[in-house]
N, C-alpha and C positions, 0 to 999 in steps of 0.2 A: 325848111326843116324836114328831116326824114320822119316817116310815120312812127318809128320807134321813139323818137325824141318827143313827139307830140303826145303820145300816150303815156300817162303817168301810171306807175304801178303802186299798189298799196303795200305797206310793209308786211302784212300778213301773207300775201301771195309771194312776195320776194323771199321771205323767210322759209315758208313751207316748200317752195320750189327748190331753194338752195339745199335744204336738208334731204329732200327727195332725190335730187340729182346726185348728190354726194353719198347717198345711202348712210347718212349720219344716224347712229343709234340715238333714240330719244326716250325720255321719260315723259309721259303724259299724265297729268293730274286732272282728275275729273272734279266737278263741283261737289260731288258727294264724298270726296276724300280718297276714292279709289286711285291707285297708282298703276298705270299700264306702261310697259316698256316694249320697244321694238323699233322697226324702221318704217317710216311713212312711205308708202309705195304709190299713193294717189290721193288727190283731194279735189273738192269742188267747193261751191259756195256754202254747202250745208254739212258736209261730212268729210271724214278722213279714213283712209284704209291704213291699218297698222298691222305689220307682219312680224311674227315672232315664232321661231321653231316650226316653220312650215305652215303655220295657221294664220289666217287673216281675219282681223276684226274690223267691222264697220263702226266707227265712232262718230256720233253726231257732234258737230261743233258747239251746239248750245250746251252740251254736257261737259265741255272741256274748260278747265280753269287755266292751266298752264302747260306749255310745251317747252321742255328743257332738253337741249342737246347735251350729250355726254361730255363734249369738249367745246372749246371756243370756236366760234365761226366768225367769218368776216363777210358781211353782206355787200358792202359798198367800198369802193376804193376811196381812201382818204383824200380830201381836197387839199392840194398843196398850198392854196392861197389862204386856207383857214388854219388857225393855230389849234393845237391839240387840246388846249384848255378852254372850257366854256367861258364866254364873256358875260359879265353881269355885275 
């Protein structure tokens, strides 16, 4: 197996990296109810950089409730062997 296949990625990193690479505008809701909007330019385990109108804000992840892209995104290719409807 290749090293990329062995290393699993968590959904948070996949999601944030996707919206960062595509410069997808997002709305970030903080746990105190504040709404921030902008483009995520960088992130690590503890914080996110959010840019809007030429200004950059450092937002700590523990203060974030929700990150909502302005439009639909597709993180993974659908598996052709699985049905579109959940089984259960």
